[in-house]
C-alpha positions as CSV (number, residue, x, y, z in Angstrom):
1,M,67.0,-153.9,86.2
2,T,68.4,-152.0,83.2
3,E,69.8,-155.2,81.7
4,K,66.3,-156.6,81.5
5,F,65.0,-153.4,80.0
6,P,67.5,-151.9,77.6
7,G,65.0,-149.3,76.6
8,I,65.5,-147.5,79.9
9,V,69.3,-147.2,79.2
10,T,68.5,-146.1,75.7
11,A,66.1,-143.4,77.0
12,I,68.6,-142.1,79.6
13,N,71.4,-142.0,77.1
14,L,69.3,-140.2,74.5
15,L,68.1,-137.6,77.1
16,D,71.7,-137.1,78.3
17,S,72.8,-136.6,74.7
18,A,70.0,-134.2,74.1
19,R,71.1,-132.1,77.1
20,M,74.3,-131.3,75.2
21,M,72.7,-130.5,71.8
22,R,72.5,-127.0,70.4
23,Y,69.6,-127.1,68.0
24,P,66.0,-127.5,69.1
25,A,65.1,-129.9,66.3
26,D,67.9,-132.3,67.3
27,I,66.8,-132.0,71.0
28,R,63.2,-132.8,70.0
29,R,64.3,-135.8,67.9
30,N,66.3,-137.3,70.8
31,V,63.5,-136.6,73.3
32,T,61.0,-138.2,71.0
33,L,63.2,-141.3,70.6
34,A,63.6,-141.5,74.4
35,R,59.9,-141.2,74.9
36,S,59.4,-144.0,72.3
37,A,62.0,-146.2,74.2
38,L,60.2,-145.6,77.5
39,Y,56.8,-146.3,76.0
40,D,58.1,-149.7,74.7
41,V,59.3,-150.5,78.2
42,I,55.9,-149.7,79.6
43,V,54.2,-151.9,77.0
44,M,56.7,-154.7,77.8
45,L,56.0,-154.3,81.5
46,D,52.2,-154.4,80.9
47,S,52.6,-157.8,79.1
48,V,54.8,-159.4,81.8
49,E,53.1,-161.7,84.3
50,A,54.4,-161.6,87.8
51,P,56.5,-164.8,88.4
52,K,55.1,-167.3,90.8
53,L,57.0,-168.0,94.0
54,G,59.7,-170.5,93.4
55,S,59.8,-170.2,89.7
56,S,62.7,-168.8,87.7
57,H,61.0,-166.8,85.0
58,R,63.2,-164.5,83.1
59,L,62.1,-161.6,80.9
60,I,63.6,-162.1,77.4
61,S,63.3,-159.3,75.0
62,D,62.6,-160.1,71.4
63,R,63.8,-156.6,70.3
64,N,66.9,-156.2,68.2
65,V,69.1,-153.8,70.2
66,G,72.7,-152.8,69.5
67,T,75.4,-150.7,71.1
68,V,76.5,-147.4,69.4
69,M,80.3,-147.7,68.8
70,I,83.0,-145.3,67.7
71,H,86.6,-145.8,66.7
72,C,89.4,-144.3,68.8
73,P,91.1,-141.7,66.6
74,V,94.4,-142.4,68.2
75,N,94.7,-146.2,67.8
76,R,91.5,-147.1,65.8
77,T,90.2,-149.6,68.3
78,E,86.4,-149.9,68.7
79,I,85.0,-148.1,71.7
80,A,81.5,-148.7,73.1
81,T,79.6,-145.5,73.9
82,D,77.2,-147.1,76.4
83,V,74.3,-145.9,74.2
84,E,72.0,-148.8,73.2
85,V,69.4,-148.3,70.5
86,E,67.1,-150.5,68.6
87,V,68.5,-151.3,65.1
88,E,65.5,-149.7,63.5
89,S,65.9,-146.5,65.5
90,Y,69.6,-146.2,64.9
91,T,69.1,-145.1,61.3
92,T,67.2,-142.0,62.4
93,A,69.0,-141.3,65.7
94,I,71.1,-138.1,65.9
95,F,74.1,-137.8,68.2
96,E,75.8,-134.4,68.4
97,D,78.4,-132.9,70.7
98,N,79.0,-136.0,72.7
99,Q,82.2,-136.8,74.6
100,I,83.6,-140.1,75.9
101,K,86.7,-141.0,77.9
102,C,88.4,-143.5,75.7
103,S,89.0,-146.9,77.4
104,S,91.8,-147.5,74.9
105,C,94.0,-144.4,75.0
106,G,92.6,-142.6,78.1
107,Q,91.8,-139.3,76.2
108,W,88.5,-137.6,75.8
109,H,87.0,-137.9,72.3
110,Q,84.2,-135.8,70.7
111,W,81.8,-137.9,68.7
112,S,78.6,-137.4,66.7
113,T,76.4,-139.4,64.4
114,K,78.8,-139.5,61.5
115,D,81.4,-141.2,63.8
116,T,79.2,-144.1,64.9
117,F,78.4,-147.6,63.9
118,L,76.3,-150.2,65.5
119,R,77.5,-153.4,67.1
């Protein structure tokens, strides 16, 4: 279900990231972005007609969503953080005190907004 509604994944990742933040303003910002992503999912669900039996309707999102990426500091390969955000939201998103187990080198890396780019 989450592949059809990337906003759900975005909201979960933003809330998980907010859980590790220190400053109330940063937490509020991530929670607000998560609420916005969930609201967009609700609006999308309200506009979807239930498929008729036997049909193969597919929900296609017209939203421009990207994956937040970082570079492995050990070997400089691109690493997906599993955080997906709308391109418009990325410019205002704040990520602080996050960790990820690197799929390239196997080490844990700290990352924040300044370390990210969008793919």
